[in-house]
gemmi code that builds the backbone of each chain (N, CA, C; Angstrom):
import gemmi

chains = {
    "A": [
        ("MET", (41.536, 201.290, 126.876), (41.451, 201.852, 125.249), (42.804, 203.137, 125.115)),
        ("ILE", (42.514, 204.091, 126.026), (43.481, 204.905, 125.788), (44.821, 204.296, 125.962)),
        ("VAL", (45.142, 203.632, 126.756), (46.656, 202.782, 127.444), (46.774, 202.126, 126.010)),
        ("ALA", (45.770, 201.409, 125.371), (46.146, 200.802, 124.200), (46.696, 201.429, 123.113)),
        ("ARG", (45.987, 202.514, 122.770), (46.031, 203.642, 121.835), (47.565, 204.206, 121.746)),
        ("THR", (47.670, 204.724, 123.431), (49.034, 205.562, 123.320), (50.117, 204.572, 123.166)),
        ("LEU", (49.877, 203.250, 123.734), (51.188, 202.055, 123.261), (51.347, 202.050, 121.971)),
        ("ARG", (50.588, 201.956, 121.122), (50.512, 201.914, 119.649), (51.486, 203.159, 119.066)),
        ("VAL", (50.951, 204.119, 119.776), (51.692, 205.585, 119.244), (53.025, 205.487, 119.778)),
        ("ALA", (53.279, 205.002, 120.829), (54.842, 204.746, 121.525), (55.393, 204.060, 120.722)),
        ("GLY", (54.770, 203.179, 119.653), (55.596, 202.306, 118.933), (55.807, 200.562, 119.280)),
        ("TYR", (54.813, 200.199, 120.639), (54.616, 198.964, 120.582), (53.400, 198.329, 119.947)),
        ("ASP", (53.327, 198.654, 118.796), (52.178, 197.965, 118.228), (52.692, 196.586, 117.849)),
        ("GLU", (53.476, 196.153, 117.889), (53.841, 194.895, 117.480), (53.802, 193.902, 118.593)),
        ("HIS", (53.581, 194.310, 120.028), (53.274, 193.781, 120.916), (51.678, 193.313, 121.186)),
        ("GLU", (51.381, 192.048, 121.844), (49.981, 191.647, 121.887), (49.684, 192.430, 123.428)),
        ("ILE", (48.330, 193.057, 123.239), (47.863, 193.457, 124.336), (46.711, 192.475, 125.028)),
        ("VAL", (46.679, 192.254, 126.031), (45.733, 191.071, 126.542), (45.258, 192.369, 127.958)),
        ("GLU", (44.075, 192.507, 127.876), (42.832, 192.965, 128.993), (42.551, 192.495, 129.825)),
        ("ALA", (42.650, 192.718, 130.918), (41.770, 192.097, 131.969), (40.860, 193.083, 132.619)),
        ("GLY", (39.437, 192.638, 132.953), (38.717, 193.806, 133.718), (38.838, 193.994, 134.657)),
        ("ASN", (39.381, 193.260, 135.586), (39.629, 193.021, 137.125), (40.998, 192.771, 137.522)),
        ("GLY", (41.323, 192.705, 138.687), (42.361, 192.099, 139.285), (42.568, 190.748, 139.090)),
        ("ILE", (40.938, 189.780, 139.613), (41.270, 188.798, 139.460), (41.446, 187.736, 138.038)),
        ("GLN", (40.932, 188.929, 137.505), (41.028, 188.127, 135.622), (42.760, 188.510, 135.551)),
        ("ALA", (43.047, 189.602, 135.841), (44.293, 189.591, 135.859), (45.293, 188.426, 136.091)),
        ("LEU", (45.270, 188.115, 137.390), (45.754, 187.023, 138.150), (45.402, 185.847, 137.359)),
        ("GLU", (44.378, 185.235, 136.884), (44.313, 184.317, 135.993), (45.165, 184.478, 134.785)),
        ("SER", (45.075, 185.605, 133.796), (45.803, 185.612, 132.569), (47.453, 185.883, 133.314)),
        ("VAL", (48.074, 186.344, 133.871), (49.151, 186.165, 134.073), (50.016, 184.449, 134.343)),
        ("ALA", (48.810, 183.868, 135.285), (49.096, 182.802, 135.268), (49.131, 181.746, 134.171)),
        ("GLU", (48.311, 182.212, 133.161), (47.631, 181.295, 131.939), (48.928, 181.729, 130.836)),
        ("ALA", (49.569, 182.977, 130.777), (50.598, 183.139, 130.021), (50.969, 184.522, 130.729)),
        ("PRO", (52.367, 184.444, 131.099), (52.950, 185.543, 131.659), (53.402, 186.499, 130.728)),
        ("PRO", (52.917, 187.407, 130.999), (53.388, 188.822, 129.819), (54.517, 189.675, 130.194)),
        ("ASP", (54.999, 190.342, 129.345), (56.445, 191.309, 129.429), (56.519, 191.858, 130.369)),
        ("VAL", (55.301, 192.581, 130.571), (54.985, 194.090, 131.797), (53.517, 193.806, 132.028)),
        ("VAL", (53.206, 194.035, 133.219), (51.800, 194.418, 133.744), (51.919, 195.794, 133.674)),
        ("LEU", (50.448, 196.496, 132.954), (50.285, 197.662, 133.319), (48.999, 197.825, 134.212)),
        ("CYS", (48.821, 198.389, 135.134), (47.692, 198.424, 135.677), (46.960, 199.570, 136.553)),
        ("ASP", (45.951, 200.008, 136.618), (45.112, 200.854, 137.204), (45.642, 200.838, 138.589)),
        ("TRP", (45.313, 201.796, 139.578), (45.485, 202.071, 141.151), (43.708, 201.481, 141.346)),
        ("ASN", (42.762, 201.981, 140.885), (41.560, 201.919, 141.239), (40.941, 200.984, 140.522)),
        ("MET", (40.513, 199.839, 141.067), (39.752, 198.592, 140.117), (38.851, 197.871, 140.695)),
        ("PRO", (37.631, 197.080, 139.947), (36.854, 196.319, 140.431), (37.616, 195.307, 141.160)),
        ("GLU", (37.048, 194.749, 142.371), (37.284, 193.396, 142.715), (38.455, 193.380, 143.736)),
        ("MET", (39.727, 194.239, 143.042), (40.697, 194.352, 143.931), (41.841, 195.460, 143.511)),
        ("SER", (42.073, 196.480, 144.620), (43.161, 197.395, 144.039), (44.461, 196.905, 143.377)),
        ("GLY", (44.879, 197.783, 142.386), (46.047, 197.663, 141.505), (47.131, 197.148, 142.803)),
        ("LEU", (47.195, 197.910, 143.786), (48.282, 197.592, 144.865), (47.814, 196.168, 145.494)),
        ("GLU", (46.954, 195.597, 145.494), (46.595, 194.206, 146.035), (46.700, 193.236, 144.961)),
        ("LEU", (46.515, 193.566, 144.029), (46.837, 192.620, 142.515), (48.461, 192.328, 142.651)),
        ("LEU", (49.365, 193.520, 142.678), (50.627, 193.576, 142.832), (51.080, 192.440, 143.854)),
        ("THR", (50.462, 192.697, 144.970), (51.036, 191.850, 146.233), (50.341, 190.586, 145.945)),
        ("ALA", (49.361, 190.228, 145.556), (49.011, 189.078, 145.382), (49.675, 188.150, 143.979)),
        ("LEU", (50.321, 188.904, 143.061), (51.232, 188.085, 142.309), (52.260, 188.141, 142.746)),
        ("ARG", (53.141, 188.877, 143.567), (54.463, 188.603, 144.147), (54.665, 187.779, 145.387)),
        ("SER", (53.114, 187.315, 146.088), (52.729, 186.532, 147.280), (52.862, 185.092, 146.493)),
        ("ALA", (52.549, 185.216, 144.977), (52.327, 184.015, 144.708), (53.793, 183.542, 143.844)),
        ("GLY", (54.514, 184.179, 144.011), (55.969, 184.290, 143.228), (56.039, 184.483, 141.772)),
        ("TRP", (55.122, 185.195, 141.718), (55.515, 185.972, 139.958), (56.131, 187.381, 139.954)),
        ("THR", (57.335, 187.426, 139.194), (58.151, 188.538, 139.122), (58.337, 188.978, 138.206)),
        ("VAL", (56.908, 189.167, 137.369), (56.915, 189.647, 135.957), (56.565, 191.165, 136.390)),
        ("PRO", (57.613, 192.525, 135.560), (57.747, 193.627, 135.843), (56.213, 194.330, 135.919)),
        ("PHE", (55.948, 195.019, 136.703), (54.586, 195.627, 136.921), (54.702, 197.077, 137.243)),
        ("GLY", (53.763, 197.492, 135.979), (53.924, 199.256, 136.278), (52.323, 199.736, 136.641)),
        ("PHE", (52.314, 200.808, 137.222), (50.718, 201.526, 137.427), (50.569, 202.612, 136.594)),
        ("VAL", (49.385, 202.802, 136.070), (49.019, 203.542, 135.130), (47.766, 204.218, 135.817)),
        ("THR", (48.009, 205.481, 136.222), (46.838, 205.964, 137.281), (46.803, 207.465, 137.599)),
        ("SER", (45.454, 207.966, 137.532), (45.120, 209.182, 137.663), (45.692, 209.828, 138.722)),
        ("GLU", (46.017, 208.992, 139.672), (46.301, 209.498, 140.943), (48.070, 209.277, 141.291)),
        ("ALA", (48.647, 210.262, 141.501), (50.036, 210.057, 141.594), (50.780, 210.709, 142.609)),
        ("SER", (49.972, 210.549, 143.978), (50.957, 211.241, 144.957), (52.213, 210.603, 145.345)),
        ("PRO", (52.894, 211.500, 146.363), (54.399, 211.278, 146.353), (53.913, 209.797, 147.217)),
        ("GLN", (52.935, 209.782, 148.219), (52.565, 208.566, 149.097), (52.245, 207.419, 148.074)),
        ("MET", (51.668, 207.743, 147.413), (51.224, 206.303, 146.315), (52.652, 205.903, 145.806)),
        ("ARG", (53.011, 206.864, 145.246), (54.499, 206.094, 144.467), (55.168, 205.188, 145.307)),
        ("GLU", (55.594, 206.082, 146.573), (56.042, 205.296, 147.824), (55.721, 203.682, 147.971)),
        ("ALA", (54.334, 203.551, 148.122), (53.865, 202.541, 148.113), (53.925, 201.660, 146.854)),
        ("ALA", (53.629, 202.171, 145.931), (53.920, 201.043, 144.657), (55.063, 200.635, 144.480)),
        ("MET", (56.167, 201.558, 145.220), (57.452, 201.121, 144.627), (57.991, 200.069, 145.634)),
        ("ALA", (57.332, 200.588, 146.832), (57.603, 199.163, 147.865), (56.930, 198.125, 147.908)),
        ("ALA", (56.038, 198.056, 147.047), (55.348, 196.929, 146.679), (55.920, 196.073, 145.642)),
        ("GLY", (56.787, 196.685, 144.857), (57.525, 196.154, 143.485), (57.330, 196.438, 142.436)),
        ("ALA", (56.795, 197.640, 142.304), (56.265, 198.226, 140.911), (57.560, 198.873, 140.501)),
        ("MET", (57.539, 198.573, 139.202), (58.629, 199.405, 138.665), (58.968, 200.812, 137.954)),
        ("PHE", (57.211, 201.168, 137.990), (57.168, 202.768, 137.786), (55.414, 203.035, 137.736)),
        ("LEU", (55.443, 204.256, 137.841), (54.044, 204.650, 137.679), (53.398, 205.786, 137.019)),
        ("ILE", (53.040, 205.293, 135.876), (52.844, 206.752, 135.199), (51.500, 207.300, 135.350)),
        ("ALA", (51.164, 208.768, 135.316), (50.138, 209.412, 135.949), (49.532, 209.878, 134.368)),
        ("LYS", (47.959, 209.689, 135.031), (47.207, 210.517, 133.815), (47.259, 211.801, 133.976)),
        ("PRO", (46.896, 212.232, 133.022), (47.130, 212.601, 131.571), (48.738, 212.351, 131.045)),
        ("PHE", (49.118, 211.256, 130.677), (50.249, 210.867, 130.039), (50.164, 211.061, 128.605)),
        ("THR", (51.848, 210.632, 128.222), (52.273, 211.049, 126.867), (52.783, 209.803, 126.304)),
        ("ALA", (52.777, 209.454, 124.966), (53.582, 208.372, 124.341), (54.941, 208.339, 124.978)),
        ("GLN", (56.091, 209.588, 125.176), (57.108, 209.499, 125.698), (57.245, 208.844, 127.251)),
        ("ASP", (56.024, 209.026, 127.783), (56.153, 208.754, 129.307), (56.212, 206.960, 129.285)),
        ("PHE", (55.262, 206.307, 128.732), (55.388, 205.263, 128.262), (56.949, 204.442, 127.659)),
        ("GLN", (57.437, 205.392, 126.928), (58.774, 205.017, 126.238), (59.862, 204.861, 127.034)),
        ("ASP", (59.478, 206.195, 128.087), (60.609, 206.083, 129.359), (60.556, 204.944, 130.142)),
        ("ALA", (59.442, 204.745, 130.268), (59.171, 203.277, 131.521), (59.396, 201.975, 130.763)),
        ("LEU", (58.977, 201.704, 129.483), (58.756, 200.378, 128.729), (60.436, 200.290, 128.351)),
        ("ASP", (60.881, 201.205, 127.504), (61.803, 200.677, 126.694), (63.215, 199.920, 127.024)),
        ("PRO", (63.279, 200.229, 128.784), (64.080, 199.515, 129.239), (64.118, 197.985, 129.530)),
        ("MET", (62.403, 197.733, 129.346), (62.053, 196.219, 129.526), (61.931, 195.864, 128.162)),
        ("LEU", (61.137, 196.552, 126.929), (60.820, 195.988, 125.837), (61.217, 196.301, 124.298)),
        ("ALA", (62.205, 197.345, 124.348), (63.068, 198.100, 123.267), (63.907, 196.530, 122.787)),
    ],
    "B": [
        ("MET", (45.323, 225.915, 157.634), (44.071, 226.392, 156.514), (44.071, 224.965, 155.628)),
        ("THR", (43.023, 224.263, 155.343), (43.017, 223.498, 154.140), (42.774, 224.338, 153.029)),
        ("TYR", (44.029, 223.646, 151.977), (43.800, 224.429, 150.858), (42.668, 223.348, 150.017)),
        ("ILE", (41.805, 224.112, 149.202), (40.643, 223.474, 148.445), (41.022, 223.888, 147.084)),
        ("PRO", (41.329, 223.345, 146.020), (41.685, 223.765, 144.739), (40.441, 224.492, 144.310)),
        ("SER", (41.141, 225.672, 143.792), (40.417, 226.798, 143.068), (39.661, 226.195, 141.605)),
        ("ALA", (38.856, 227.077, 141.139), (38.280, 227.079, 139.818), (39.215, 227.252, 138.958)),
        ("ASP", (40.145, 227.711, 139.290), (40.932, 227.979, 138.231), (42.025, 226.624, 137.948)),
        ("ASP", (42.189, 226.150, 139.304), (42.702, 224.859, 139.130), (41.706, 223.736, 138.601)),
        ("LEU", (40.685, 223.603, 138.725), (39.885, 222.860, 138.013), (40.010, 222.617, 136.504)),
        ("GLU", (40.214, 224.250, 136.089), (40.297, 224.467, 134.809), (41.456, 224.094, 134.081)),
        ("VAL", (42.489, 224.256, 135.082), (43.780, 223.828, 134.403), (44.157, 222.264, 134.362)),
        ("ILE", (43.555, 221.786, 135.406), (43.372, 219.916, 135.148), (42.946, 219.411, 134.093)),
        ("THR", (41.422, 220.571, 133.944), (40.226, 220.009, 132.435), (41.522, 220.046, 131.320)),
        ("ARG", (41.909, 221.115, 131.208), (42.808, 221.420, 130.060), (43.883, 220.641, 129.934)),
        ("GLU", (44.374, 220.280, 130.867), (45.330, 219.549, 130.569), (44.935, 218.053, 129.989)),
        ("VAL", (43.953, 217.506, 130.697), (43.411, 216.102, 130.120), (42.863, 216.353, 128.661)),
        ("TRP", (42.411, 217.533, 128.698), (41.556, 217.967, 127.427), (42.577, 217.760, 126.139)),
        ("THR", (43.657, 218.700, 126.646), (44.726, 218.512, 125.462), (45.357, 217.279, 125.016)),
        ("SER", (45.682, 216.424, 126.410), (46.353, 215.340, 126.203), (45.649, 214.132, 125.256)),
        ("PHE", (44.395, 214.056, 125.349), (44.018, 212.946, 125.213), (42.647, 213.408, 124.015)),
        ("LEU", (41.825, 214.652, 124.086), (40.733, 214.588, 123.192), (41.031, 215.781, 122.342)),
        ("ASP", (41.858, 216.481, 122.266), (41.945, 217.506, 121.458), (43.232, 218.647, 121.955)),
        ("GLY", (44.279, 218.090, 120.466), (45.460, 218.944, 120.927), (45.547, 220.615, 121.027)),
        ("ASP", (44.421, 220.733, 120.470), (44.540, 222.217, 120.697), (44.410, 222.878, 122.028)),
        ("PRO", (45.086, 223.748, 122.538), (44.839, 224.197, 123.882), (43.810, 225.406, 123.740)),
        ("SER", (43.514, 225.740, 122.690), (42.437, 226.665, 122.275), (41.018, 226.341, 122.424)),
        ("GLY", (40.717, 224.722, 122.240), (39.659, 224.243, 121.859), (38.512, 224.375, 122.946)),
        ("LEU", (39.183, 224.349, 124.459), (38.224, 225.158, 125.419), (38.319, 226.390, 125.820)),
        ("VAL", (37.229, 226.915, 125.795), (37.157, 228.392, 126.106), (36.321, 228.733, 127.074)),
        ("PRO", (36.347, 229.836, 127.731), (35.675, 230.115, 128.992), (34.234, 230.443, 128.720)),
        ("ARG", (33.484, 230.252, 129.529), (31.828, 230.719, 129.065), (31.286, 230.762, 130.455)),
        ("ASP", (30.028, 231.311, 130.690), (29.272, 231.818, 131.613), (28.819, 230.626, 131.953)),
        ("SER", (28.094, 230.252, 133.389), (27.526, 229.145, 134.040), (26.594, 228.457, 132.952)),
        ("ASP", (26.495, 227.108, 132.963), (25.872, 226.735, 132.011), (24.095, 226.398, 133.139)),
        ("ASN", (23.223, 227.712, 132.603), (21.704, 227.052, 133.228), (20.808, 226.683, 132.368)),
        ("THR", (21.023, 226.362, 131.487), (20.132, 225.925, 130.320), (19.487, 224.604, 131.279)),
        ("THR", (18.552, 223.975, 130.712), (17.839, 223.018, 131.259), (18.057, 221.768, 130.135)),
        ("ASP", (18.974, 222.140, 129.328), (19.164, 220.822, 128.221), (19.324, 219.398, 128.892)),
        ("ASP", (19.585, 218.353, 128.389), (20.012, 216.974, 128.417), (21.108, 217.226, 128.844)),
        ("LYS", (21.740, 216.277, 130.015), (23.128, 216.350, 130.182), (23.749, 214.754, 130.289)),
        ("VAL", (25.001, 214.274, 130.210), (25.519, 213.046, 130.669), (26.553, 213.882, 131.778)),
        ("THR", (26.233, 212.894, 132.726), (27.284, 213.580, 133.804), (28.322, 212.162, 134.343)),
        ("GLY", (29.558, 212.531, 134.730), (30.501, 211.245, 135.167), (30.875, 212.053, 136.467)),
        ("CYS", (31.094, 211.042, 137.364), (31.138, 211.260, 138.845), (32.154, 210.546, 139.626)),
        ("VAL", (33.198, 210.909, 139.925), (33.933, 210.149, 141.049), (33.946, 210.606, 142.377)),
        ("HIS", (33.779, 209.438, 143.242), (33.827, 210.162, 144.966), (34.980, 210.174, 145.641)),
        ("LEU", (34.986, 211.077, 146.823), (36.282, 211.094, 147.291), (35.851, 210.552, 148.708)),
        ("SER", (36.120, 209.685, 149.261), (36.221, 209.668, 150.794), (37.650, 209.440, 151.818)),
        ("GLY", (37.287, 210.032, 152.804), (38.481, 210.206, 153.797), (38.602, 211.437, 154.576)),
        ("ALA", (39.801, 211.998, 154.026), (40.093, 213.562, 154.729), (39.105, 214.574, 154.267)),
        ("TYR", (39.010, 214.335, 152.887), (38.237, 215.162, 152.216), (37.059, 214.427, 151.835)),
        ("THR", (35.826, 214.562, 151.885), (34.745, 213.605, 151.456), (33.437, 214.478, 150.825)),
        ("GLY", (33.685, 214.166, 149.534), (32.776, 214.864, 148.499), (32.855, 214.020, 147.075)),
        ("ALA", (32.989, 215.014, 145.880), (32.942, 214.292, 144.484), (33.450, 215.211, 143.621)),
        ("ILE", (33.782, 214.859, 142.384), (34.384, 215.450, 141.695), (33.493, 214.951, 140.078)),
        ("MET", (32.466, 216.170, 139.381), (31.521, 215.549, 138.501), (32.057, 216.534, 137.199)),
        ("LEU", (31.991, 215.706, 135.980), (31.917, 216.478, 134.663), (30.506, 216.318, 134.117)),
        ("GLN", (30.194, 217.368, 133.477), (28.891, 217.090, 133.242), (28.880, 218.088, 131.874)),
        ("CYS", (28.439, 217.546, 130.531), (27.969, 218.132, 129.201), (27.170, 217.502, 128.564)),
        ("SER", (26.751, 217.932, 127.426), (25.707, 217.683, 126.681), (25.986, 216.230, 125.905)),
        ("PRO", (24.732, 215.464, 125.425), (25.197, 214.135, 124.967), (25.913, 214.313, 123.856)),
        ("PRO", (26.100, 215.266, 122.902), (26.754, 215.600, 121.760), (28.184, 215.818, 122.285)),
        ("ALA", (28.400, 216.220, 122.972), (29.658, 216.666, 123.314), (30.547, 215.394, 124.069)),
        ("ALA", (29.273, 214.902, 124.848), (29.700, 213.538, 125.454), (30.254, 212.555, 124.475)),
        ("ARG", (29.522, 212.258, 123.157), (29.915, 211.691, 121.901), (31.351, 211.869, 121.366)),
        ("ASP", (31.218, 213.503, 121.554), (32.408, 213.935, 120.688), (33.472, 213.402, 121.563)),
        ("ALA", (33.669, 213.777, 122.690), (34.691, 213.239, 123.355), (34.864, 211.574, 123.574)),
        ("ALA", (33.592, 210.751, 123.523), (34.321, 209.301, 123.421), (35.157, 209.103, 121.922)),
        ("ALA", (34.333, 209.827, 121.100), (34.858, 210.097, 119.537), (36.387, 210.022, 119.700)),
        ("ALA", (36.779, 211.311, 120.526), (38.308, 211.490, 120.283), (39.091, 211.017, 121.291)),
        ("LEU", (38.537, 210.473, 122.400), (39.284, 209.720, 123.216), (39.758, 208.319, 122.443)),
        ("PHE", (38.516, 207.874, 122.053), (39.224, 206.529, 121.299), (39.164, 206.372, 119.933)),
        ("SER", (39.644, 207.651, 119.189), (39.805, 207.747, 118.215), (38.993, 207.149, 116.961)),
        ("VAL", (37.701, 207.121, 116.840), (36.730, 206.397, 116.320), (35.947, 208.004, 115.562)),
        ("SER", (35.332, 207.644, 114.648), (34.189, 208.621, 114.172), (33.221, 208.845, 114.825)),
        ("PRO", (32.541, 209.857, 115.360), (31.438, 210.099, 116.476), (30.187, 209.455, 115.623)),
        ("ASP", (30.141, 209.000, 114.347), (28.990, 208.473, 114.065), (29.106, 206.987, 114.562)),
        ("ASP", (30.028, 206.306, 114.979), (30.389, 205.353, 115.295), (30.284, 204.969, 116.806)),
        ("VAL", (30.265, 205.685, 117.438), (30.693, 205.625, 118.770), (29.288, 204.969, 119.578)),
        ("THR", (29.640, 204.132, 120.634), (28.426, 203.200, 120.890), (28.050, 204.225, 122.060)),
        ("PRO", (26.957, 203.783, 123.041), (26.600, 204.392, 124.013), (27.431, 203.828, 125.287)),
        ("ALA", (28.078, 202.483, 125.093), (29.077, 202.191, 126.019), (30.370, 203.010, 126.083)),
        ("GLU", (30.741, 203.287, 124.696), (31.945, 203.733, 124.596), (31.784, 205.262, 125.171)),
        ("VAL", (30.412, 206.059, 125.166), (30.481, 207.324, 125.858), (30.406, 207.035, 127.277)),
        ("VAL", (29.631, 205.964, 127.984), (29.850, 205.804, 129.363), (31.593, 205.237, 129.879)),
        ("ASP", (32.387, 204.635, 128.974), (33.559, 204.509, 129.125), (34.373, 205.868, 129.196)),
        ("ALA", (34.074, 206.659, 128.365), (34.698, 208.070, 128.102), (34.625, 209.004, 129.284)),
        ("MET", (33.303, 209.089, 129.549), (33.033, 210.116, 130.601), (33.509, 209.444, 132.207)),
        ("GLY", (33.368, 208.344, 132.244), (33.911, 207.752, 133.408), (35.496, 207.847, 133.521)),
        ("GLU", (36.182, 207.550, 132.400), (37.561, 207.924, 132.355), (38.176, 209.282, 132.528)),
        ("ILE", (37.299, 210.375, 131.699), (37.394, 211.732, 131.927), (37.489, 212.265, 133.264)),
        ("ALA", (36.680, 211.525, 133.816), (36.079, 211.791, 135.314), (37.075, 211.616, 136.364)),
        ("ASN", (37.565, 210.276, 135.686), (38.426, 209.725, 136.995), (39.829, 210.238, 136.623)),
        ("MET", (40.145, 210.776, 135.633), (41.541, 211.733, 135.222), (41.397, 212.960, 135.877)),
        ("VAL", (39.971, 213.567, 135.820), (40.178, 214.955, 136.614), (40.082, 214.675, 137.906)),
        ("GLY", (39.448, 213.910, 138.407), (39.189, 213.506, 139.778), (40.226, 213.052, 140.856)),
        ("GLY", (41.223, 212.381, 139.678), (42.250, 211.905, 140.634), (43.420, 213.171, 140.613)),
        ("ASN", (43.322, 214.022, 139.721), (44.466, 214.924, 139.672), (44.061, 216.290, 140.716)),
        ("VAL", (42.489, 216.127, 140.878), (42.034, 217.121, 141.740), (42.225, 216.470, 143.176)),
        ("LYS", (42.045, 215.288, 143.582), (42.630, 214.605, 144.711), (43.651, 214.906, 145.279)),
        ("SER", (44.654, 215.016, 144.040), (46.323, 214.961, 144.459), (46.531, 216.525, 145.285)),
        ("MET", (45.549, 217.702, 145.111), (45.590, 218.668, 145.391), (44.866, 218.897, 146.876)),
        ("LEU", (44.315, 217.999, 147.092), (43.121, 217.996, 148.394), (43.956, 217.339, 149.394)),
        ("PRO", (43.314, 217.714, 150.990), (43.856, 217.027, 151.994), (43.692, 215.312, 152.011)),
        ("GLY", (44.518, 214.602, 152.433), (44.323, 213.407, 152.250), (44.627, 212.764, 153.896)),
        ("PRO", (44.520, 211.726, 153.754), (44.345, 210.265, 153.175), (43.212, 210.227, 152.463)),
        ("SER", (42.641, 210.318, 151.262), (41.010, 210.171, 150.899), (41.540, 208.842, 149.656)),
        ("THR", (40.122, 208.267, 149.651), (40.140, 207.493, 148.693), (39.078, 207.600, 147.486)),
        ("LEU", (39.614, 207.169, 146.186), (38.869, 207.841, 144.904), (37.903, 206.570, 144.726)),
        ("SER", (36.795, 206.808, 144.390), (35.768, 205.581, 143.936), (35.977, 205.405, 142.299)),
        ("LEU", (35.854, 204.237, 141.979), (35.594, 204.047, 140.473), (34.479, 204.906, 139.848)),
        ("PRO", (34.593, 205.367, 138.804), (33.762, 206.338, 138.343), (32.363, 205.895, 138.020)),
        ("SER", (31.291, 206.640, 137.779), (29.775, 206.520, 137.514), (29.379, 207.382, 136.831)),
        ("VAL", (28.581, 206.956, 135.766), (28.013, 207.861, 134.717), (26.510, 207.505, 134.762)),
        ("ILE", (25.844, 208.926, 134.272), (24.557, 208.651, 134.301), (24.406, 209.647, 132.925)),
        ("HIS", (23.145, 209.173, 132.358), (22.312, 209.842, 131.300), (21.559, 211.175, 132.172)),
        ("GLY", (22.066, 211.800, 132.427), (20.900, 212.982, 133.111), (21.965, 213.904, 134.030)),
        ("ARG", (20.906, 214.388, 134.481), (22.065, 215.573, 135.805), (22.008, 214.875, 137.107)),
        ("LEU", (23.057, 214.953, 137.813), (23.209, 214.146, 139.025), (23.430, 215.196, 140.407)),
        ("SER", (22.634, 214.791, 141.253), (22.600, 215.594, 142.498), (23.088, 215.213, 143.609)),
        ("LEU", (23.610, 215.692, 144.715), (24.292, 214.708, 145.460), (23.723, 215.367, 147.115)),
        ("PRO", (22.517, 214.719, 147.585), (21.934, 215.452, 148.690), (22.867, 215.407, 150.160)),
        ("GLY", (22.940, 216.054, 150.563), (24.031, 216.720, 151.630), (25.215, 217.069, 151.289)),
        ("SER", (25.785, 217.395, 149.957), (26.920, 217.622, 149.182), (26.368, 218.961, 148.913)),
        ("GLN", (27.746, 220.034, 148.695), (27.364, 221.296, 147.959), (28.768, 221.355, 146.927)),
        ("VAL", (28.133, 221.957, 146.008), (29.396, 222.486, 145.171), (30.122, 223.600, 145.950)),
        ("VAL", (31.638, 223.235, 145.931), (32.517, 224.368, 146.409), (33.254, 224.986, 145.420)),
        ("ARG", (33.645, 224.190, 144.306), (34.148, 225.051, 143.022), (33.409, 224.403, 141.962)),
        ("GLU", (33.344, 225.455, 140.733), (32.846, 224.918, 139.916), (33.317, 225.877, 138.409)),
        ("VAL", (33.576, 225.099, 137.300), (34.056, 225.968, 136.143), (33.552, 225.406, 135.044)),
        ("THR", (32.840, 226.326, 134.185), (32.151, 225.842, 132.753), (32.944, 226.584, 131.573)),
        ("LEU", (33.520, 225.616, 130.862), (34.129, 225.873, 129.577), (33.099, 225.613, 128.385)),
        ("ALA", (33.490, 225.892, 127.228), (32.748, 225.382, 125.644), (33.645, 224.870, 124.949)),
        ("TRP", (33.501, 223.555, 124.834), (34.387, 222.434, 123.835), (33.482, 222.543, 122.588)),
        ("ARG", (33.715, 222.820, 121.411), (32.966, 222.855, 120.284), (31.576, 223.264, 120.360)),
        ("THR", (31.473, 224.534, 120.858), (30.645, 225.379, 121.401), (29.629, 224.706, 122.656)),
        ("GLN", (29.738, 223.518, 122.836), (28.801, 222.930, 123.647), (29.616, 223.037, 125.263)),
        ("PRO", (28.476, 223.464, 126.477), (29.199, 223.572, 127.512), (29.833, 222.415, 128.237)),
        ("LEU", (30.708, 222.660, 129.079), (31.089, 221.480, 129.804), (31.487, 222.138, 130.800)),
        ("THR", (30.981, 221.615, 132.340), (31.091, 221.596, 133.409), (31.964, 221.077, 134.407)),
        ("VAL", (32.715, 221.500, 135.298), (33.270, 220.399, 136.034), (33.417, 221.030, 137.552)),
        ("SER", (32.747, 220.170, 138.549), (32.898, 220.769, 139.793), (33.173, 220.028, 141.084)),
        ("LEU", (33.393, 220.667, 141.812), (33.786, 219.972, 143.387), (32.883, 219.878, 144.144)),
        ("TRP", (32.528, 218.928, 144.971), (31.567, 218.873, 145.758), (32.104, 218.787, 146.936)),
        ("ARG", (31.366, 218.949, 148.247), (31.895, 218.675, 149.496), (30.688, 218.146, 150.368)),
        ("GLN", (31.018, 217.248, 151.149), (29.645, 216.581, 151.708), (29.894, 217.716, 153.009)),
        ("ALA", (28.674, 217.777, 153.478), (28.675, 218.556, 154.960), (28.969, 217.560, 155.967)),
        ("SER", (29.305, 218.491, 156.889), (30.305, 217.766, 158.167), (29.090, 217.820, 159.109)),
    ],
}
model = gemmi.Model(1)
for chain_id, residues in chains.items():
    chain = gemmi.Chain(chain_id)
    for i, (resn, *xyz) in enumerate(residues, 1):
        res = gemmi.Residue()
        res.name, res.seqid = resn, gemmi.SeqId(i, " ")
        for name, pos in zip(("N", "CA", "C"), xyz):
            atom = gemmi.Atom()
            atom.name, atom.element = name, gemmi.Element(name[0])
            atom.pos, atom.b_iso = gemmi.Position(*pos), 0.0
            res.add_atom(atom)
        chain.add_residue(res)
    model.add_chain(chain)
structure = gemmi.Structure()
structure.add_model(model)
structure.setup_entities()
């Protein structure tokens, strides 16, 4: 909910936000209606965010993917980028953090 | 020598989370003595396992937890549901815990948050750092636990 609220504050209120409760639901959701971008937590039920990204890429999905997570160690950023993530936004974040990451794709 | 985040570190992280998401006023959180009351509590907790095994716990009164959920989700305190209180306390514990984890020796894994209405004790673990602040006159305690090796 705080991500959705921050997206509105950042000016993306005209975009539809589809939420998935876990990684498996996210896989199904991407297959059903590929989004402009996937924002994903690192720790999730069923599968981790990194596992979801790997599964998407293995299935051939090239949808832009970024992490929004409370952890942001250099090792995690490295692992995220190596797996194909475009950005990692650390909590606590600001609307500007989302604009910096998303404007190149959505603006 | 392994660095363990100090009580000041816990306070800085908590203030950052609070200022970003719950209360734009940095003076909204004020130092106070430890909360030794036996009042009812809501507790959010994330566990760490790996190079550092323990937990980060956030504990406050039910009214403070309700107000935190209202602030986090931009709704009226009167409209906050019990599920939103659980979501908010879990999210705040996750944010504080993730930032504390980044200061601890790694690699470690951070669990999904758990939230209970009450106090939580972790047998076999002890508090190594703790800070108590007051938010809207209500005590808010953040603690770092370590499992005995």
